[in-house]
mmCIF file as gemmi writes it, N, C-alpha and C atoms, coordinates in Angstrom:
data_model
loop_
_atom_site.group_PDB
_atom_site.id
_atom_site.type_symbol
_atom_site.label_atom_id
_atom_site.label_alt_id
_atom_site.label_comp_id
_atom_site.label_asym_id
_atom_site.label_entity_id
_atom_site.label_seq_id
_atom_site.pdbx_PDB_ins_code
_atom_site.Cartn_x
_atom_site.Cartn_y
_atom_site.Cartn_z
_atom_site.occupancy
_atom_site.B_iso_or_equiv
_atom_site.pdbx_formal_charge
_atom_site.auth_seq_id
_atom_site.auth_asym_id
_atom_site.pdbx_PDB_model_num
ATOM 1 N N . MET Axp A 1 ? 21.193 4.668 -10.194 1 0 ? 1 A 1
ATOM 2 C CA . MET Axp A 1 ? 22.059 4.83 -11.357 1 0 ? 1 A 1
ATOM 3 C C . MET Axp A 1 ? 22.883 3.37 -10.784 1 0 ? 1 A 1
ATOM 4 N N . SER Axp A 2 ? 23.598 2.481 -11.869 1 0 ? 2 A 1
ATOM 5 C CA . SER Axp A 2 ? 24.311 1.476 -11.143 1 0 ? 2 A 1
ATOM 6 C C . SER Axp A 2 ? 25.978 2.496 -10.942 1 0 ? 2 A 1
ATOM 7 N N . ALA Axp A 3 ? 26.327 1.335 -10.043 1 0 ? 3 A 1
ATOM 8 C CA . ALA Axp A 3 ? 27.551 2.159 -9.451 1 0 ? 3 A 1
ATOM 9 C C . ALA Axp A 3 ? 29.014 1.939 -10.503 1 0 ? 3 A 1
ATOM 10 N N . GLY Axp A 4 ? 29.527 2.526 -10.478 1 0 ? 4 A 1
ATOM 11 C CA . GLY Axp A 4 ? 30.748 2.863 -11.335 1 0 ? 4 A 1
ATOM 12 C C . GLY Axp A 4 ? 31.977 3.995 -11.432 1 0 ? 4 A 1
ATOM 13 N N . TRP Axp A 5 ? 32.478 4.298 -11.835 1 0 ? 5 A 1
ATOM 14 C CA . TRP Axp A 5 ? 33.789 5.017 -12.071 1 0 ? 5 A 1
ATOM 15 C C . TRP Axp A 5 ? 33.933 5.535 -12.896 1 0 ? 5 A 1
ATOM 16 N N . TYR Axp A 6 ? 35.025 6.803 -12.9 1 0 ? 6 A 1
ATOM 17 C CA . TYR Axp A 6 ? 35.273 7.477 -13.683 1 0 ? 6 A 1
ATOM 18 C C . TYR Axp A 6 ? 36.883 6.954 -14.593 1 0 ? 6 A 1
ATOM 19 N N . GLU Axp A 7 ? 36.664 7.087 -15.777 1 0 ? 7 A 1
ATOM 20 C CA . GLU Axp A 7 ? 37.758 6.72 -16.801 1 0 ? 7 A 1
ATOM 21 C C . GLU Axp A 7 ? 37.462 7.343 -17.754 1 0 ? 7 A 1
ATOM 22 N N . ASP Axp A 8 ? 39.122 8.107 -18.145 1 0 ? 8 A 1
ATOM 23 C CA . ASP Axp A 8 ? 39.175 8.871 -19.035 1 0 ? 8 A 1
ATOM 24 C C . ASP Axp A 8 ? 38.173 9.665 -19.065 1 0 ? 8 A 1
ATOM 25 N N . GLY Axp A 9 ? 37.409 10.345 -18.407 1 0 ? 9 A 1
ATOM 26 C CA . GLY Axp A 9 ? 36.58 11.269 -18.375 1 0 ? 9 A 1
ATOM 27 C C . GLY Axp A 9 ? 35.217 10.772 -18.7 1 0 ? 9 A 1
ATOM 28 N N . ARG Axp A 10 ? 35.081 9.968 -18.468 1 0 ? 10 A 1
ATOM 29 C CA . ARG Axp A 10 ? 33.989 9.162 -18.915 1 0 ? 10 A 1
ATOM 30 C C . ARG Axp A 10 ? 33.668 8.047 -17.492 1 0 ? 10 A 1
ATOM 31 N N . TYR Axp A 11 ? 31.88 8.101 -17.341 1 0 ? 11 A 1
ATOM 32 C CA . TYR Axp A 11 ? 31.433 7.218 -15.794 1 0 ? 11 A 1
ATOM 33 C C . TYR Axp A 11 ? 31.256 5.977 -17.122 1 0 ? 11 A 1
ATOM 34 N N . VAL Axp A 12 ? 31.949 5.268 -16.253 1 0 ? 12 A 1
ATOM 35 C CA . VAL Axp A 12 ? 32.028 3.781 -16.595 1 0 ? 12 A 1
ATOM 36 C C . VAL Axp A 12 ? 31.532 2.398 -15.757 1 0 ? 12 A 1
ATOM 37 N N . THR Axp A 13 ? 30.577 1.834 -16.121 1 0 ? 13 A 1
ATOM 38 C CA . THR Axp A 13 ? 30.165 0.897 -15.306 1 0 ? 13 A 1
ATOM 39 C C . THR Axp A 13 ? 30.154 -0.753 -15.629 1 0 ? 13 A 1
ATOM 40 N N . GLN Axp A 14 ? 30.224 -1.454 -15 1 0 ? 14 A 1
ATOM 41 C CA . GLN Axp A 14 ? 30.822 -2.834 -15.099 1 0 ? 14 A 1
ATOM 42 C C . GLN Axp A 14 ? 29.696 -3.447 -16.562 1 0 ? 14 A 1
ATOM 43 N N . GLY Axp A 15 ? 28.644 -3.022 -16.753 1 0 ? 15 A 1
ATOM 44 C CA . GLY Axp A 15 ? 28.148 -3.647 -17.825 1 0 ? 15 A 1
ATOM 45 C C . GLY Axp A 15 ? 28.072 -3.019 -18.691 1 0 ? 15 A 1
ATOM 46 N N . ILE Axp A 16 ? 28.925 -2.331 -18.771 1 0 ? 16 A 1
ATOM 47 C CA . ILE Axp A 16 ? 29.554 -1.561 -20.15 1 0 ? 16 A 1
ATOM 48 C C . ILE Axp A 16 ? 30.911 -2.465 -20.53 1 0 ? 16 A 1
ATOM 49 N N . ARG Axp A 17 ? 31.455 -2.505 -19.475 1 0 ? 17 A 1
ATOM 50 C CA . ARG Axp A 17 ? 32.556 -3.434 -19.744 1 0 ? 17 A 1
ATOM 51 C C . ARG Axp A 17 ? 32.475 -4.712 -20.267 1 0 ? 17 A 1
ATOM 52 N N . VAL Axp A 18 ? 31.418 -5.311 -19.946 1 0 ? 18 A 1
ATOM 53 C CA . VAL Axp A 18 ? 30.664 -6.405 -19.94 1 0 ? 18 A 1
ATOM 54 C C . VAL Axp A 18 ? 30.202 -6.386 -21.524 1 0 ? 18 A 1
ATOM 55 N N . CYS Axp A 19 ? 29.537 -5.53 -21.791 1 0 ? 19 A 1
ATOM 56 C CA . CYS Axp A 19 ? 28.7 -5.378 -23.328 1 0 ? 19 A 1
ATOM 57 C C . CYS Axp A 19 ? 30.528 -5.125 -24.114 1 0 ? 19 A 1
ATOM 58 N N . ALA Axp A 20 ? 31.155 -4.38 -23.59 1 0 ? 20 A 1
ATOM 59 C CA . ALA Axp A 20 ? 32.552 -4.306 -24.959 1 0 ? 20 A 1
ATOM 60 C C . ALA Axp A 20 ? 32.972 -5.555 -24.946 1 0 ? 20 A 1
ATOM 61 N N . ALA Axp A 21 ? 33.555 -6.056 -23.966 1 0 ? 21 A 1
ATOM 62 C CA . ALA Axp A 21 ? 34.147 -7.658 -24.086 1 0 ? 21 A 1
ATOM 63 C C . ALA Axp A 21 ? 33.117 -8.624 -24.931 1 0 ? 21 A 1
ATOM 64 N N . LEU Axp A 22 ? 32.009 -8.633 -24.96 1 0 ? 22 A 1
ATOM 65 C CA . LEU Axp A 22 ? 31.033 -9.576 -25.545 1 0 ? 22 A 1
ATOM 66 C C . LEU Axp A 22 ? 31.279 -9.014 -27.337 1 0 ? 22 A 1
ATOM 67 N N . ALA Axp A 23 ? 31.402 -7.651 -27.419 1 0 ? 23 A 1
ATOM 68 C CA . ALA Axp A 23 ? 30.961 -7.119 -28.921 1 0 ? 23 A 1
ATOM 69 C C . ALA Axp A 23 ? 32.664 -7.685 -29.24 1 0 ? 23 A 1
ATOM 70 N N . LYS Axp A 24 ? 33.667 -7.508 -28.572 1 0 ? 24 A 1
ATOM 71 C CA . LYS Axp A 24 ? 35.067 -7.882 -29.111 1 0 ? 24 A 1
ATOM 72 C C . LYS Axp A 24 ? 35.247 -9.46 -29.457 1 0 ? 24 A 1
ATOM 73 N N . ALA Axp A 25 ? 34.626 -10.17 -28.311 1 0 ? 25 A 1
ATOM 74 C CA . ALA Axp A 25 ? 34.514 -11.839 -28.865 1 0 ? 25 A 1
ATOM 75 C C . ALA Axp A 25 ? 33.853 -11.971 -29.893 1 0 ? 25 A 1
ATOM 76 N N . LEU Axp A 26 ? 32.638 -11.415 -30.345 1 0 ? 26 A 1
ATOM 77 C CA . LEU Axp A 26 ? 31.721 -11.981 -31.376 1 0 ? 26 A 1
ATOM 78 C C . LEU Axp A 26 ? 32.249 -11.371 -32.235 1 0 ? 26 A 1
ATOM 79 N N . ASP Axp A 27 ? 33.149 -10.198 -32.758 1 0 ? 27 A 1
ATOM 80 C CA . ASP Axp A 27 ? 33.6 -9.682 -34.042 1 0 ? 27 A 1
ATOM 81 C C . ASP Axp A 27 ? 34.912 -10.724 -33.818 1 0 ? 27 A 1
ATOM 82 N N . GLN Axp A 28 ? 35.762 -11.424 -33.068 1 0 ? 28 A 1
ATOM 83 C CA . GLN Axp A 28 ? 36.467 -12.136 -33.578 1 0 ? 28 A 1
ATOM 84 C C . GLN Axp A 28 ? 36.162 -13.827 -34.102 1 0 ? 28 A 1
ATOM 85 N N . ASP Axp A 29 ? 34.742 -13.891 -33.646 1 0 ? 29 A 1
ATOM 86 C CA . ASP Axp A 29 ? 34.157 -15.021 -34.263 1 0 ? 29 A 1
ATOM 87 C C . ASP Axp A 29 ? 33.561 -14.989 -35.551 1 0 ? 29 A 1
ATOM 88 N N . ALA Axp A 30 ? 33.813 -13.511 -36.25 1 0 ? 30 A 1
ATOM 89 C CA . ALA Axp A 30 ? 32.924 -13.034 -37.411 1 0 ? 30 A 1
ATOM 90 C C . ALA Axp A 30 ? 33.545 -14.477 -38.635 1 0 ? 30 A 1
ATOM 91 N N . ILE Axp A 31 ? 32.798 -14.281 -39.319 1 0 ? 31 A 1
ATOM 92 C CA . ILE Axp A 31 ? 33.164 -15.178 -41.033 1 0 ? 31 A 1
ATOM 93 C C . ILE Axp A 31 ? 33.259 -14.367 -41.961 1 0 ? 31 A 1
ATOM 94 N N . VAL Axp A 32 ? 33.701 -14.707 -42.767 1 0 ? 32 A 1
ATOM 95 C CA . VAL Axp A 32 ? 33.975 -13.529 -43.71 1 0 ? 32 A 1
ATOM 96 C C . VAL Axp A 32 ? 33.947 -14.447 -44.957 1 0 ? 32 A 1
ATOM 97 N N . THR Axp A 33 ? 33.478 -13.91 -45.866 1 0 ? 33 A 1
ATOM 98 C CA . THR Axp A 33 ? 33.13 -14.982 -47.129 1 0 ? 33 A 1
ATOM 99 C C . THR Axp A 33 ? 33.315 -14.376 -48.372 1 0 ? 33 A 1
ATOM 100 N N . GLU Axp A 34 ? 33.897 -14.643 -49.661 1 0 ? 34 A 1
ATOM 101 C CA . GLU Axp A 34 ? 34.572 -14.059 -50.661 1 0 ? 34 A 1
ATOM 102 C C . GLU Axp A 34 ? 33.997 -14.983 -51.877 1 0 ? 34 A 1
ATOM 103 N N . TYR Axp A 35 ? 33.884 -14.552 -52.923 1 0 ? 35 A 1
ATOM 104 C CA . TYR Axp A 35 ? 33.303 -14.802 -54.09 1 0 ? 35 A 1
ATOM 105 C C . TYR Axp A 35 ? 34.604 -14.712 -54.925 1 0 ? 35 A 1
ATOM 106 N N . VAL Axp A 36 ? 34.978 -16.545 -55.468 1 0 ? 36 A 1
ATOM 107 C CA . VAL Axp A 36 ? 36.825 -16.219 -55.83 1 0 ? 36 A 1
ATOM 108 C C . VAL Axp A 36 ? 36.449 -16.79 -56.99 1 0 ? 36 A 1
ATOM 109 N N . CYS Axp A 37 ? 35.445 -17.686 -57.747 1 0 ? 37 A 1
ATOM 110 C CA . CYS Axp A 37 ? 35.055 -18.108 -58.883 1 0 ? 37 A 1
ATOM 111 C C . CYS Axp A 37 ? 36.468 -18.588 -59.922 1 0 ? 37 A 1
ATOM 112 N N . PRO Axp A 38 ? 37.088 -19.887 -59.517 1 0 ? 38 A 1
ATOM 113 C CA . PRO Axp A 38 ? 38.179 -20.324 -59.948 1 0 ? 38 A 1
ATOM 114 C C . PRO Axp A 38 ? 38.321 -20.588 -61.605 1 0 ? 38 A 1
ATOM 115 N N . PRO Axp A 39 ? 39.289 -20.703 -62.262 1 0 ? 39 A 1
ATOM 116 C CA . PRO Axp A 39 ? 39.057 -20.872 -63.433 1 0 ? 39 A 1
ATOM 117 C C . PRO Axp A 39 ? 39.261 -22.26 -63.54 1 0 ? 39 A 1
ATOM 118 N N . ILE Axp A 40 ? 38.367 -23.11 -63.191 1 0 ? 40 A 1
ATOM 119 C CA . ILE Axp A 40 ? 38.057 -24.214 -63.76 1 0 ? 40 A 1
ATOM 120 C C . ILE Axp A 40 ? 36.299 -24.467 -64.211 1 0 ? 40 A 1
ATOM 121 N N . PRO Axp A 41 ? 36.133 -25.605 -64.663 1 0 ? 41 A 1
ATOM 122 C CA . PRO Axp A 41 ? 34.603 -25.418 -65.259 1 0 ? 41 A 1
ATOM 123 C C . PRO Axp A 41 ? 33.361 -26.247 -64.127 1 0 ? 41 A 1
ATOM 124 N N . VAL Axp A 42 ? 34.097 -26.474 -62.891 1 0 ? 42 A 1
ATOM 125 C CA . VAL Axp A 42 ? 33.271 -26.878 -62.12 1 0 ? 42 A 1
ATOM 126 C C . VAL Axp A 42 ? 32.882 -25.707 -60.684 1 0 ? 42 A 1
ATOM 127 N N . ARG Axp A 43 ? 31.529 -25.288 -60.628 1 0 ? 43 A 1
ATOM 128 C CA . ARG Axp A 43 ? 31.387 -24.518 -60.037 1 0 ? 43 A 1
ATOM 129 C C . ARG Axp A 43 ? 30.975 -24.804 -58.561 1 0 ? 43 A 1
ATOM 130 N N . ASP Axp A 44 ? 31.378 -25.734 -58.041 1 0 ? 44 A 1
ATOM 131 C CA . ASP Axp A 44 ? 31.29 -26.526 -56.7 1 0 ? 44 A 1
ATOM 132 C C . ASP Axp A 44 ? 31.804 -25.586 -55.857 1 0 ? 44 A 1
ATOM 133 N N . MET Axp A 45 ? 33.178 -24.472 -55.922 1 0 ? 45 A 1
ATOM 134 C CA . MET Axp A 45 ? 34.065 -24.116 -55.058 1 0 ? 45 A 1
ATOM 135 C C . MET Axp A 45 ? 34.081 -22.557 -55.171 1 0 ? 45 A 1
ATOM 136 N N . ASP Axp A 46 ? 33.172 -22.245 -55.657 1 0 ? 46 A 1
ATOM 137 C CA . ASP Axp A 46 ? 33.021 -20.505 -56.458 1 0 ? 46 A 1
ATOM 138 C C . ASP Axp A 46 ? 33.251 -19.428 -55.288 1 0 ? 46 A 1
ATOM 139 N N . TRP Axp A 47 ? 32.582 -20.089 -53.829 1 0 ? 47 A 1
ATOM 140 C CA . TRP Axp A 47 ? 32.436 -19.387 -52.625 1 0 ? 47 A 1
ATOM 141 C C . TRP Axp A 47 ? 33.686 -19.797 -51.388 1 0 ? 47 A 1
ATOM 142 N N . GLN Axp A 48 ? 34.324 -19.406 -50.625 1 0 ? 48 A 1
ATOM 143 C CA . GLN Axp A 48 ? 35.048 -19.427 -49.64 1 0 ? 48 A 1
ATOM 144 C C . GLN Axp A 48 ? 34.654 -18.481 -48.127 1 0 ? 48 A 1
ATOM 145 N N . ALA Axp A 49 ? 35.192 -19.643 -47.103 1 0 ? 49 A 1
ATOM 146 C CA . ALA Axp A 49 ? 34.591 -18.472 -45.909 1 0 ? 49 A 1
ATOM 147 C C . ALA Axp A 49 ? 35.593 -18.835 -45.28 1 0 ? 49 A 1
ATOM 148 N N . THR Axp A 50 ? 36.041 -17.912 -44.436 1 0 ? 50 A 1
ATOM 149 C CA . THR Axp A 50 ? 37.276 -17.811 -43.215 1 0 ? 50 A 1
ATOM 150 C C . THR Axp A 50 ? 36.964 -16.89 -42.038 1 0 ? 50 A 1
ATOM 151 N N . ARG Axp A 51 ? 37.623 -17.381 -40.815 1 0 ? 51 A 1
ATOM 152 C CA . ARG Axp A 51 ? 37.613 -16.367 -39.631 1 0 ? 51 A 1
ATOM 153 C C . ARG Axp A 51 ? 37.93 -15.048 -39.995 1 0 ? 51 A 1
ATOM 154 N N . LYS Axp A 52 ? 37.16 -14.229 -39.171 1 0 ? 52 A 1
ATOM 155 C CA . LYS Axp A 52 ? 37.975 -12.855 -39.601 1 0 ? 52 A 1
ATOM 156 C C . LYS Axp A 52 ? 39.392 -12.956 -38.668 1 0 ? 52 A 1
ATOM 157 N N . GLY Axp A 53 ? 40.437 -12.294 -39.563 1 0 ? 53 A 1
ATOM 158 C CA . GLY Axp A 53 ? 41.702 -12.569 -39.027 1 0 ? 53 A 1
ATOM 159 C C . GLY Axp A 53 ? 42.526 -13.468 -39.226 1 0 ? 53 A 1
ATOM 160 N N . TYR Axp A 54 ? 42.246 -14.544 -40.478 1 0 ? 54 A 1
ATOM 161 C CA . TYR Axp A 54 ? 42.475 -15.304 -41.242 1 0 ? 54 A 1
ATOM 162 C C . TYR Axp A 54 ? 44.031 -15.428 -41.152 1 0 ? 54 A 1
ATOM 163 N N . ASP Axp A 55 ? 44.749 -16.808 -40.778 1 0 ? 55 A 1
ATOM 164 C CA . ASP Axp A 55 ? 46.037 -16.436 -40.72 1 0 ? 55 A 1
ATOM 165 C C . ASP Axp A 55 ? 46.166 -17.371 -41.813 1 0 ? 55 A 1
ATOM 166 N N . GLU Axp A 56 ? 47.444 -17.978 -42.636 1 0 ? 56 A 1
ATOM 167 C CA . GLU Axp A 56 ? 47.846 -18.803 -43.361 1 0 ? 56 A 1
ATOM 168 C C . GLU Axp A 56 ? 48.147 -20.105 -42.564 1 0 ? 56 A 1
ATOM 169 N N . GLY Axp A 57 ? 47.207 -20.962 -42.728 1 0 ? 57 A 1
ATOM 170 C CA . GLY Axp A 57 ? 47.214 -22.451 -42.486 1 0 ? 57 A 1
ATOM 171 C C . GLY Axp A 57 ? 45.765 -22.819 -41.626 1 0 ? 57 A 1
ATOM 172 N N . ASP Axp A 58 ? 44.887 -21.545 -41.66 1 0 ? 58 A 1
ATOM 173 C CA . ASP Axp A 58 ? 43.69 -21.562 -41.142 1 0 ? 58 A 1
ATOM 174 C C . ASP Axp A 58 ? 42.679 -22.136 -41.608 1 0 ? 58 A 1
ATOM 175 N N . LEU Axp A 59 ? 41.74 -22.791 -41.391 1 0 ? 59 A 1
ATOM 176 C CA . LEU Axp A 59 ? 40.817 -23.734 -42.278 1 0 ? 59 A 1
ATOM 177 C C . LEU Axp A 59 ? 40.083 -22.698 -43.197 1 0 ? 59 A 1
ATOM 178 N N . ILE Axp A 60 ? 39.786 -23.346 -44.144 1 0 ? 60 A 1
ATOM 179 C CA . ILE Axp A 60 ? 38.949 -22.416 -45.326 1 0 ? 60 A 1
ATOM 180 C C . ILE Axp A 60 ? 37.613 -23.332 -45.902 1 0 ? 60 A 1
ATOM 181 N N . GLY Axp A 61 ? 36.72 -22.795 -45.591 1 0 ? 61 A 1
ATOM 182 C CA . GLY Axp A 61 ? 35.328 -23.537 -46.056 1 0 ? 61 A 1
ATOM 183 C C . GLY Axp A 61 ? 34.888 -23.148 -47.508 1 0 ? 61 A 1
ATOM 184 N N . ARG Axp A 62 ? 34.796 -23.992 -48.272 1 0 ? 62 A 1
ATOM 185 C CA . ARG Axp A 62 ? 34.601 -23.984 -49.717 1 0 ? 62 A 1
ATOM 186 C C . ARG Axp A 62 ? 32.789 -24.817 -50.298 1 0 ? 62 A 1
ATOM 187 N N . GLY Axp A 63 ? 32.415 -24.035 -51.165 1 0 ? 63 A 1
ATOM 188 C CA . GLY Axp A 63 ? 31.218 -24.19 -51.203 1 0 ? 63 A 1
ATOM 189 C C . GLY Axp A 63 ? 30.531 -23.475 -52.708 1 0 ? 63 A 1
ATOM 190 N N . ALA Axp A 64 ? 29.596 -23.816 -53.352 1 0 ? 64 A 1
ATOM 191 C CA . ALA Axp A 64 ? 28.901 -23.581 -54.693 1 0 ? 64 A 1
ATOM 192 C C . ALA Axp A 64 ? 28.354 -22.394 -54.603 1 0 ? 64 A 1
ATOM 193 N N . THR Axp A 65 ? 27.597 -22.079 -53.002 1 0 ? 65 A 1
ATOM 194 C CA . THR Axp A 65 ? 26.832 -20.802 -52.623 1 0 ? 65 A 1
ATOM 195 C C . THR Axp A 65 ? 27.697 -20.377 -51.447 1 0 ? 65 A 1
ATOM 196 N N . LYS Axp A 66 ? 27.955 -19.28 -50.808 1 0 ? 66 A 1
ATOM 197 C CA . LYS Axp A 66 ? 28.126 -18.794 -50.012 1 0 ? 66 A 1
ATOM 198 C C . LYS Axp A 66 ? 27.476 -19.282 -48.686 1 0 ? 66 A 1
ATOM 199 N N . GLN Axp A 67 ? 26.685 -19.581 -48.162 1 0 ? 67 A 1
ATOM 200 C CA . GLN Axp A 67 ? 26.055 -20.543 -47.502 1 0 ? 67 A 1
ATOM 201 C C . GLN Axp A 67 ? 26.883 -21.767 -47.102 1 0 ? 67 A 1
ATOM 202 N N . ASP Axp A 68 ? 26.669 -22.669 -48.182 1 0 ? 68 A 1
ATOM 203 C CA . ASP Axp A 68 ? 27.44 -23.94 -48.292 1 0 ? 68 A 1
ATOM 204 C C . ASP Axp A 68 ? 29.168 -23.888 -47.418 1 0 ? 68 A 1
ATOM 205 N N . ALA Axp A 69 ? 29.448 -22.448 -48.446 1 0 ? 69 A 1
ATOM 206 C CA . ALA Axp A 69 ? 30.905 -22.211 -47.905 1 0 ? 69 A 1
ATOM 207 C C . ALA Axp A 69 ? 30.769 -22.343 -46.271 1 0 ? 69 A 1
ATOM 208 N N . ILE Axp A 70 ? 30.034 -21.581 -45.598 1 0 ? 70 A 1
ATOM 209 C CA . ILE Axp A 70 ? 30.06 -21.228 -44.138 1 0 ? 70 A 1
ATOM 210 C C . ILE Axp A 70 ? 29.421 -22.689 -43.313 1 0 ? 70 A 1
ATOM 211 N N . ASN Axp A 71 ? 28.577 -23.262 -44.079 1 0 ? 71 A 1
ATOM 212 C CA . ASN Axp A 71 ? 28.382 -24.502 -43.756 1 0 ? 71 A 1
ATOM 213 C C . ASN Axp A 71 ? 29.445 -25.389 -43.443 1 0 ? 71 A 1
ATOM 214 N N . ASN Axp A 72 ? 30.476 -25.77 -44.772 1 0 ? 72 A 1
ATOM 215 C CA . ASN Axp A 72 ? 31.33 -26.436 -44.72 1 0 ? 72 A 1
ATOM 216 C C . ASN Axp A 72 ? 32.541 -26.093 -43.874 1 0 ? 72 A 1
ATOM 217 N N . LEU Axp A 73 ? 32.599 -24.998 -43.44 1 0 ? 73 A 1
ATOM 218 C CA . LEU Axp A 73 ? 33.698 -24.384 -42.296 1 0 ? 73 A 1
ATOM 219 C C . LEU Axp A 73 ? 33.508 -24.466 -40.995 1 0 ? 73 A 1
ATOM 220 N N . ILE Axp A 74 ? 31.892 -24.43 -40.588 1 0 ? 74 A 1
ATOM 221 C CA . ILE Axp A 74 ? 32.002 -25.009 -39.366 1 0 ? 74 A 1
ATOM 222 C C . ILE Axp A 74 ? 31.849 -26.222 -39.366 1 0 ? 74 A 1
ATOM 223 N N . GLU Axp A 75 ? 31.511 -27.17 -40.354 1 0 ? 75 A 1
ATOM 224 C CA . GLU Axp A 75 ? 31.599 -28.707 -40.522 1 0 ? 75 A 1
ATOM 225 C C . GLU Axp A 75 ? 33.003 -28.999 -40.146 1 0 ? 75 A 1
ATOM 226 N N . MET Axp A 76 ? 34.062 -28.458 -40.527 1 0 ? 76 A 1
ATOM 227 C CA . MET Axp A 76 ? 35.5 -28.415 -40.323 1 0 ? 76 A 1
ATOM 228 C C . MET Axp A 76 ? 35.964 -28.338 -38.872 1 0 ? 76 A 1
ATOM 229 N N . GLU Axp A 77 ? 35.373 -27.171 -38.615 1 0 ? 77 A 1
ATOM 230 C CA . GLU Axp A 77 ? 35.651 -26.985 -37.276 1 0 ? 77 A 1
ATOM 231 C C . GLU Axp A 77 ? 34.992 -27.605 -35.964 1 0 ? 77 A 1
ATOM 232 N N . GLY Axp A 78 ? 34.371 -28.412 -36.292 1 0 ? 78 A 1
ATOM 233 C CA . GLY Axp A 78 ? 33.823 -29.269 -35.467 1 0 ? 78 A 1
ATOM 234 C C . GLY Axp A 78 ? 34.297 -30.747 -35.474 1 0 ? 78 A 1
ATOM 235 N N . GLU Axp A 79 ? 35.437 -31.028 -36.471 1 0 ? 79 A 1
ATOM 236 C CA . GLU Axp A 79 ? 35.806 -32.51 -36.594 1 0 ? 79 A 1
ATOM 237 C C . GLU Axp A 79 ? 36.977 -32.402 -35.742 1 0 ? 79 A 1
């Protein structure tokens, strides 16, 4: 058994804390996509992608498909 301690009635190990921190970090980096279909004849901007926790002024990726929007967001973040 790993060395640990009791916290709020549960036995906690360092591994549990590391896993919880990693899960939280990955969740914050999640990409959220949305099908918006703007009222224009061109279908190149039907999807948008943002990071979870989007706030006004953050980057928005756009594209004809969900994957195009995600790729666009990632490209803009790398610039």
